[in-house]
GUDRENMAR-680595 format. One line per 4 residues: their letters; for each residue x, y, z of C-alpha. Coordinates in Angstrom, 3 decimals, padded with zeros to 6 digits. Example, Ala and Ser with C-alpha at 12.3 -4.5 7.8 and 13.67 -1.06 7.14 Angstrom:
AS	012.300,-004.500,007.800  013.670,-001.060,007.140
END
This chain:
XXXX	-002.995,-020.904,002.702  -005.463,-022.368,000.772  -002.747,-023.315,-001.725  -001.082,-025.186,001.057
XXXX	-003.644,-027.529,001.994  -004.674,-028.070,-002.040  -000.874,-029.183,-002.400  -000.761,-031.352,000.946
XXXX	-004.159,-033.124,-000.044  -002.673,-033.837,-003.404  000.633,-035.050,-001.917  -001.387,-037.669,000.564
XXXX	-003.641,-038.260,-002.264  -006.808,-037.174,-000.312  -008.051,-034.468,-002.869  -011.784,-034.987,-003.502
XXXX	-013.545,-033.429,-006.180  -015.414,-031.722,-003.439  -012.225,-030.178,-002.013  -011.224,-029.188,-005.348
XXXX	-014.820,-026.923,-005.625  -014.525,-025.564,-002.437  -011.139,-024.615,-003.078  -011.931,-023.258,-006.094
XXXX	-014.808,-021.203,-004.908  -013.001,-019.778,-002.161  -010.007,-018.592,-004.285  -012.770,-016.738,-006.939
XXXX	-014.498,-015.135,-004.009  -010.912,-013.997,-002.594  -010.332,-012.705,-005.988  -013.470,-010.929,-006.496
XXXX	-013.231,-009.141,-002.841  -009.998,-008.075,-003.650  -010.782,-006.532,-007.047  -013.987,-004.954,-005.520
XXXX	-011.119,-003.283,-003.270  -009.333,-001.375,-006.175  -007.434,002.105,-005.160  -008.019,004.930,-007.691
XXXX	-003.914,004.962,-008.862  -002.630,006.269,-011.873  -000.780,003.920,-014.006  002.179,006.131,-013.444
XXXX	001.873,005.808,-009.760  001.228,002.231,-009.555  004.600,001.800,-011.473  006.441,003.700,-009.007
XXXX	005.148,001.663,-006.285  005.999,-001.320,-008.165  009.587,-000.208,-008.840  010.357,000.871,-005.164
XXXX	008.604,-002.483,-003.564  011.452,-004.479,-002.585  009.174,-007.620,-004.240  007.919,-005.847,-007.173
XXXX	004.540,-006.339,-006.133  001.553,-004.111,-007.365  -000.297,-001.846,-005.084  -003.558,-004.133,-004.979
XXXX	-001.456,-007.358,-004.535  000.040,-005.857,-001.139  -001.667,-006.485,002.316  -002.713,-003.606,004.000
XXXX	000.963,-002.872,006.231  002.730,-003.029,003.117  000.678,-000.284,001.195  001.596,001.796,004.089
XXXX	005.102,001.361,003.778  005.056,001.700,000.407  003.018,004.900,000.115  006.161,006.272,002.641
XXXX	008.135,004.954,000.201  007.003,006.617,-002.412  006.240,010.168,-000.661  009.785,010.258,000.238
XXXX	010.906,009.213,-003.168  008.651,012.040,-004.722  009.913,014.658,-002.433  013.771,013.892,-002.377
XXXX	015.797,015.015,-004.805  019.288,015.073,-005.342  019.276,014.087,-001.374  017.432,017.381,-000.338
XXXX	013.564,017.380,000.377  011.944,019.578,-001.963  009.499,022.550,-001.120  005.849,022.501,-002.292
XXXX	003.224,024.925,-002.048  000.609,022.487,-000.691  -001.786,025.282,-000.266  -002.021,025.937,-003.791
XXXX	-002.624,022.309,-005.137  -004.137,020.927,-001.923  -006.647,023.223,-001.389  -005.964,023.119,002.103
XXXX	-006.930,019.617,002.575  -003.277,018.462,001.934  -000.790,020.821,003.975  002.740,020.692,004.955
XXXX	002.152,019.437,008.321  -000.423,016.772,007.320  002.194,015.352,005.065  004.717,015.633,007.651
XXXX	002.343,013.895,010.116  001.482,010.986,007.932  005.032,010.281,007.069  005.455,010.276,010.757
XXXX	002.995,007.718,011.398  004.398,005.462,008.783  007.372,005.335,009.885  006.551,002.099,012.153
XXXX	005.629,-000.023,008.958  009.110,001.136,007.321  010.859,-000.347,010.239  011.084,-003.865,012.470
XXXX	012.319,-002.258,015.721  010.322,-003.792,018.666  008.819,-000.187,018.891  007.993,-000.026,015.620
XXXX	006.305,-003.462,015.624  004.660,-002.167,019.029  003.456,001.120,017.104  001.905,-000.544,014.091
XXXX	-000.224,-002.501,016.608  -001.719,000.937,018.297  -003.633,001.760,014.584  -006.792,-000.530,013.814
XXXX	-007.973,-001.632,010.319  -010.243,001.405,009.689  -007.087,003.955,010.601  -005.029,002.105,008.583
XXXX	-007.046,002.322,005.436  -008.081,005.920,006.015  -003.888,006.083,006.059  -004.081,004.284,002.770
XXXX	-006.992,006.109,001.218  -005.070,009.458,002.533  -001.482,008.423,001.292  -002.497,007.310,-002.010
XXXX	-004.388,011.103,-002.462  -001.211,012.784,-001.171  001.228,010.793,-003.511  -001.162,011.553,-006.373
XXXX	-001.057,015.117,-005.542  002.794,015.075,-004.839  003.251,013.658,-008.375  000.964,015.697,-010.371
XXXX	002.721,018.953,-008.546  006.454,017.624,-008.934  005.413,016.359,-013.022  003.667,019.520,-013.840
XX	006.813,021.691,-012.272  009.817,019.916,-014.108
END
């Protein structure tokens, strides 16, 4: 949006030095706040998400809803081998924080972020920003755990 305003003022010949300074300051503040909100992703998981993403985006570049969509896609990618879902001993590596049921529940909740039906769009709106952040954090934890377990058992 800032770039659009900057371009519009530039085209109209009304971009002042003050405008340039304000736009630059706001962009810097946005970049700083984004860099402060980093997820503790391994390089492998970040690369997998970027590969799976339809636009090739890195996880930190994605808006919250897109992060949820890609977490759902990654969990499916990690668990689906040769067209079948693999069984994982969640009790062993999840220390009872991650269970088969908790993964299923999260996957079910994330489905609305993968689809664009009216029902899916309505369901997305039922989640608060805080709930979405919790689902992203928990989803990242699950993805890292499943990825580590799958890699160790290949």
